[in-house]
C-alpha positions in Angstrom: -133.8 -92.8 -62.3 -132.7 -94.6 -59.5 -133.1 -98.3 -60.3 -130.6 -96.9 -63.2 -128.1 -95.0 -61.7 -127.9 -97.8 -58.1 -129.0 -100.8 -59.6 -128.4 -101.1 -63.7 -124.5 -99.8 -64.2 -123.6 -101.0 -60.7 -124.5 -104.2 -61.9 -122.7 -104.1 -64.9 -119.9 -102.6 -63.6 -119.2 -104.4 -60.2 -116.5 -107.5 -62.7 -114.4 -104.8 -63.4 -114.5 -103.0 -60.1 -113.4 -106.1 -58.2 -110.8 -106.6 -60.8 -109.1 -103.3 -60.1 -109.6 -103.6 -56.9 -108.0 -106.3 -56.5 -105.4 -105.3 -58.9 -104.6 -102.5 -57.0 -104.4 -104.1 -53.6 -102.2 -106.8 -54.6 -99.9 -104.2 -56.4 -99.9 -102.1 -53.0 -99.1 -105.4 -51.2 -96.4 -106.3 -53.8 -94.6 -102.9 -54.3 -93.7 -101.1 -50.9 -95.4 -98.0 -50.5 -93.6 -95.0 -52.3 -91.5 -98.4 -53.9 -92.0 -97.5 -57.8 -90.1 -94.0 -57.7 -86.4 -95.2 -58.2 -87.8 -97.0 -61.2 -90.2 -94.7 -62.7 -88.2 -91.8 -62.4 -87.4 -91.0 -65.8 -90.8 -90.1 -67.4 -90.6 -91.2 -70.6 -89.9 -94.5 -69.5 -93.0 -94.2 -67.3 -94.8 -93.6 -70.2 -93.5 -96.4 -72.1 -94.6 -98.9 -69.7 -97.8 -97.6 -69.2 -98.4 -97.9 -73.3 -96.8 -101.6 -72.8 -98.8 -102.8 -69.9 -101.9 -101.0 -70.5 -102.5 -102.6 -74.0 -102.9 -106.6 -73.2 -103.5 -106.2 -69.5 -107.3 -104.9 -70.8 -109.4 -103.4 -67.8 -112.6 -101.2 -68.4 -112.5 -97.6 -67.2 -114.2 -98.2 -64.0 -111.6 -100.8 -63.1 -108.5 -99.2 -64.0 -109.4 -96.5 -61.2 -107.9 -98.6 -58.5 -104.9 -99.6 -60.6 -104.2 -96.6 -61.1 -104.3 -95.2 -57.7 -102.2 -97.7 -56.8 -99.7 -97.1 -58.7 -99.6 -93.3 -57.7 -98.9 -94.3 -54.3 -96.1 -96.1 -54.7 -94.3 -93.4 -56.7 -95.7 -93.1 -60.5 -96.4 -89.8 -61.7 -100.0 -88.8 -62.5 -99.2 -88.3 -66.0 -98.1 -91.6 -66.9 -101.4 -93.1 -64.6 -103.3 -90.9 -66.9 -101.5 -92.7 -70.1 -102.7 -96.3 -68.4 -106.1 -94.6 -67.7 -107.0 -93.4 -71.0 -104.5 -96.0 -73.5 -106.3 -99.2 -71.5 -109.7 -98.9 -72.2 -109.3 -97.2 -75.5 -107.2 -100.2 -77.2 -108.7 -103.4 -76.1 -108.7 -106.2 -78.8 -112.2 -105.7 -79.2 -112.4 -102.1 -80.1 -108.9 -102.8 -82.2 -110.7 -105.6 -83.7 -114.0 -103.7 -84.8 -112.3 -100.5 -86.3 -109.6 -103.2 -88.2 -112.5 -104.6 -89.9 -115.0 -102.3 -90.4 -113.0 -99.0 -91.4 -109.7 -100.3 -92.1 -105.9 -100.8 -91.3 -105.5 -97.1 -92.0 -107.8 -96.1 -90.1 -106.4 -98.2 -87.0 -103.3 -96.8 -87.5 -104.5 -93.6 -87.2 -106.9 -94.3 -83.9 -103.4 -95.7 -82.0 -101.8 -93.0 -83.1 -104.3 -90.2 -81.9 -104.7 -92.1 -78.5 -101.1 -92.7 -78.3 -100.0 -89.1 -78.4 -102.9 -87.1 -76.9 -102.6 -89.4 -73.6 -98.3 -89.3 -73.4 -99.2 -85.4 -74.5 -102.0 -84.6 -71.8 -100.0 -86.7 -69.2 -96.6 -84.5 -69.7 -98.6 -81.3 -69.4 -100.2 -82.4 -66.0 -96.3 -83.4 -64.5 -94.6 -80.2 -66.0 -97.9 -78.2 -64.5 -98.0 -80.4 -61.1 -94.3 -81.0 -60.6 -95.5 -81.3 -56.5 -97.7 -84.5 -57.8 -94.4 -86.7 -58.3 -94.4 -87.3 -54.7 -96.7 -90.3 -53.0 -97.8 -87.8 -50.5 -100.8 -87.0 -52.8 -102.4 -90.4 -51.8 -101.7 -90.6 -48.0 -101.6 -94.5 -46.9 -104.7 -95.3 -44.6 -103.7 -97.7 -42.0 -107.1 -97.4 -40.3 -110.3 -95.9 -42.2 -112.9 -93.9 -40.3 -116.1 -95.5 -39.2 -118.3 -93.4 -42.2 -115.7 -95.2 -44.6 -116.5 -98.9 -43.9 -119.8 -97.7 -43.5 -119.6 -96.5 -47.5 -117.8 -99.7 -48.5 -120.5 -102.2 -46.7 -123.4 -99.5 -48.8 -121.6 -100.0 -51.9 -121.4 -103.7 -51.8 -124.9 -103.8 -51.1 -125.9 -102.1 -53.9 -124.2 -103.8 -56.1 -124.8 -107.3 -55.1 -128.8 -106.5 -54.2 -129.9 -108.9 -57.3 -127.9 -111.7 -56.2 -131.3 -113.9 -54.8 -131.3 -116.9 -53.0 -131.9 -120.3 -55.0 -135.6 -120.6 -55.6 -137.8 -123.2 -54.5 -138.6 -126.4 -56.8 -140.9 -125.1 -59.6 -144.4 -126.3 -59.6 -146.9 -126.2 -62.4 -146.3 -126.2 -66.3 -143.1 -124.6 -67.8 -142.9 -122.8 -70.4 -140.4 -121.4 -72.9 -140.5 -117.7 -74.4 -138.0 -116.6 -77.6 -137.4 -113.0 -76.7 -135.1 -111.7 -80.0 -134.4 -108.1 -78.3 -132.3 -110.1 -75.3 -128.9 -109.1 -75.9 -126.8 -108.3 -73.0 -127.1 -108.6 -68.9 -128.6 -105.8 -68.6 -131.6 -107.1 -70.9 -131.8 -110.4 -68.8 -132.5 -108.5 -65.5 -135.1 -106.5 -67.2 -136.7 -109.5 -68.7 -136.3 -111.5 -65.6 -137.9 -108.9 -63.5 -140.8 -108.3 -65.8 -141.5 -112.0 -65.6 -141.4 -111.7 -62.1 -144.5 -109.4 -62.0 -146.8 -111.6 -63.0 -148.5 -114.0 -60.3 -147.3 -117.2 -60.3 -144.3 -117.1 -62.5 -141.5 -118.4 -61.0 -138.1 -117.5 -63.7 -136.0 -120.8 -64.0 -133.7 -118.9 -66.4 -133.1 -116.4 -68.9 -130.7 -117.1 -71.3 -129.1 -114.3 -73.8 -127.2 -117.1 -76.2 -130.3 -118.7 -76.9 -133.0 -115.1 -76.5 -135.0 -117.6 -74.6 -136.7 -116.9 -71.0 -137.9 -120.4 -69.4 -140.3 -120.2 -66.5 -142.7 -122.3 -64.4 -145.8 -121.9 -62.2 -149.4 -121.5 -62.8 -148.9 -118.0 -64.5 -150.9 -117.9 -67.7 -149.1 -117.7 -71.0 -150.9 -114.4 -72.3 -149.5 -112.4 -68.8 -146.5 -113.5 -69.2 -146.4 -112.1 -73.1 -148.2 -108.9 -71.7 -145.4 -108.2 -68.8 -142.7 -108.7 -71.2 -144.6 -106.1 -74.2 -144.9 -103.5 -71.4 -141.2 -103.8 -70.5 -140.0 -103.2 -74.3 -139.0 -107.2 -74.7 -141.9 -108.8 -77.0 -142.0 -112.4 -77.4 -143.3 -115.5 -78.5 -144.4 -119.0 -77.1 -141.9 -121.9 -78.4 -143.6 -125.2 -78.9 -142.8 -127.5 -76.7 
């Protein structure tokens, strides 16, 4: 459970989280604190701007949070930020392409209408109920951070990048290539790599999602390598040559 919550999930989210933090930081630097207030005083214009920006600027749900926080801190209403958080991840080209090709154009139009109307509707309710949220004071601008905030950021960075390893020493012994048909994502690569590395004498050179193969050197036996993959749920077969 710990490995999944503080390992696999963080590893799969780190790219988008860092992109979101980078974009949010750039926006905070580019726009003075509270500087968006005069530009987004009209909620309708704010919602329209978020709808236009969130489609082409695809960032996953996790990466969208720092961007939305930066927008709110600079004067954007929470309701408009919610539109950005909702529509952005839901209208990326992969999702729209899948719905259009598998379910048809009519379903795609219905999907877009529901996403847009529901996000704008909920955003308008939030802005109407929480009128006091329309000030940038809801997200204070910190000029300095407490020690525990620095510590938390450091711990998060260590957890996100703890799977990165230093370059390995030169491979010794014979090199074998294993076909592993069930590899389909980065998470699979991490599991397969870990499984192979548990075999004494194994030196994992690469695990490739595109070719669904793993290349292993060292003195580990072929039977031990295949048995380790079997135990981890990734059965494989040895390739010739």
